[in-house]
N, C-alpha and C positions, 0 to 999 in steps of 0.2 A: 546578076539579077538582070531580069527581061521584062519587057512590057507584054503582057499577055492579051489574047485575043478575047474579046467580051462577047458571051452569047447574047443572042438579041431575043425579044419575045418572038415567040413562034417555035424556036428551037424546043424539042422535047425534053433537053435535060433540065429546063427550067421549071418543069411542071413534076419533077418526081422527088420523092423524099429522099433525103440524102442519109447516107452510112456514117456511123460514128468513126471517128479517127481512133484507129488501135493505138498507135505510138506516136504521142504528139510531138517527142523528140527526134522522130527518124529524118535522117538529112534530107530525104525528100519532101517532107513536110516543112522543114525549116526553110527550103529553098522556095516551096511554092508560097508560104507567107511573105518572104522577102519580095517575090515577084508581085504578089497581089499587092502589097503595100506601095510598091513602084507604079504598078498599074492603076491604082486609086488615085494617088498624087498626080499623074500624068492626065487623068481622064478629063478634067479633074472631078473627083467625087468624094463623099465622106463615108462610104461603107461599100464593102464588094464581098460576096459570099462565094464559096468554092464553086457551085454550080454555074455562077455567071462567067468562071473561066474555065468551064467544062470538067470540072473535078466535083463529083457528086459526093464529098464528103461535108461533115458537120463541123464547119469552121467559117469565121469570116473576120475581116480586118475593118476596123472604123476609126474615125478621128472626129473631134468637135473642134473645129477652127475657132482662135481665139476672137474672131470678128463675129462669129455666130454666138460664141458664149456670151458676149458682152450685150447681145440684146436681150438677156435674160438674165435678171439679178440672182436666180437659184441656180444658174449654169455655171460651169468653169470650162475651161478649154481642155481636152484629152488629146494626147498625143497619138500618134499612130499605135493601136492595140488589136491584139490577136485575141479572140475568144474561139476556144476550141471545145467540141462538144458542149454548146451552151445549154443553159436552163434559163428560161426567162418566164416570170409571172408577173402580172398586174398587181399593183399595191392599191386597194381601194377600187371604186368604182367609176372615178372621174375620167371621162372621155374628152379628148381634145380633138378639134377639127384643124387641119392645116395642110398645106400644100406639100406635095412629094413628086420628086422625079425620080428617075432609075438610070443607070447606065445601060441597062439591058432595053430599055424603051426610049430611045434618045428623041430629044426635042419635044417630049411631051410632058406634062404634069397634071395632077388632079388633087382634089382636097379628100383627104383620107382620115377616117376616125380611129385613134389611137388611144392608148391608155395613157394618161399623163405621168403616171409614176409606176415604175417597175424594179423588181428586184432581179439580179443576175448572176449567175455563177458559171464558171468553166474554168479552163486551165489555158496556160501560154505553152510555148515550145519547151519550156523546161519542166514542165509538170507543176508549176507553181500554181495554185487556186488563186483566181481572179474572181473577186465577188464584190457586190456592192448594190446601191440604188441608183437609178437615173431617172432624171425627171424631164420634162417637156422634150426639147429638141434632140438631147441625148438618148433619152428614151426612145424616141420615133425612130432615130436611127437603128438602134438594136432591134427593135421589133421589125422594121421593113427587113433588115438583113438576116433576121431569124426567120421570117416567113419564107425567104428564098430556101432555107434548108428544109421546108416543109412543101415546097413546090406552090408556093402562093406568090403571085405577082400583085402589086399594090392596085391594078385596075380590079380585081376580084374582091377588093375591100371597099370600093367607091360606093357611096349610097346614093348621091345625087350627080348624076352624069352632066348636068349644066355646068358643073366645075370640074371638067376633064377635057383637055384638048392640047392641041400644040402650042408650044410657048409662044410664038409669033403672034398667033391670032388671039390668045389670052392677053397678051401684053398689050396689043393694038384695041382690044375690047376694052380694057382697065383705063387706057389713055382716054379714049373717047367718053368714057364715063367720067374721069376726071375733069375733061374739058367742059362736058355738060353741067357739072356741077359748079364749076367756076362761072360760068355763063348765068348760070341761075342765081348764084351768089351775088354777082356783079348787078343782075337786074334787081334783086331785092334791095340792094345797098342804094341804088339808084332811085328808088321810089320813095 
């Protein structure tokens, strides 16, 4: 296994629509999937799509860490998983806003609208069908990675650019807002 180089925003490979994987069990696909999982863990990330490692094929790897799943009562941890030639469709019309980052856009994040529930289907490297439903964080990861297969980066989905920026700046702004709220609360308590 190897750590792969991750394409960054600006590279044309991230903007192209990917081709289906003809033979999910081919040795080169198995090797690619193993390398992608190792790269995702090393980054560290929760998802990685083919074009992010310069391979314009319709596959991605993902995981839902236990600590992220525990924050949502409807969620469960998901081990490293591959989805080859995925099909994803929203369930219902409920949309949630939440923060997203991307290994191809380091040190930045934004609030992105996504379907809260999805249905998915694809195969693994053995040709086994993988299908099911995903909710909230799990659904967000899968939609984000599937977007990569269609040449879509998360900034293309941002609807309010007040909530898009560098992690360090957003963290500083949030800390300043918390400090001001504490001061206001202390003043209100003292009156």
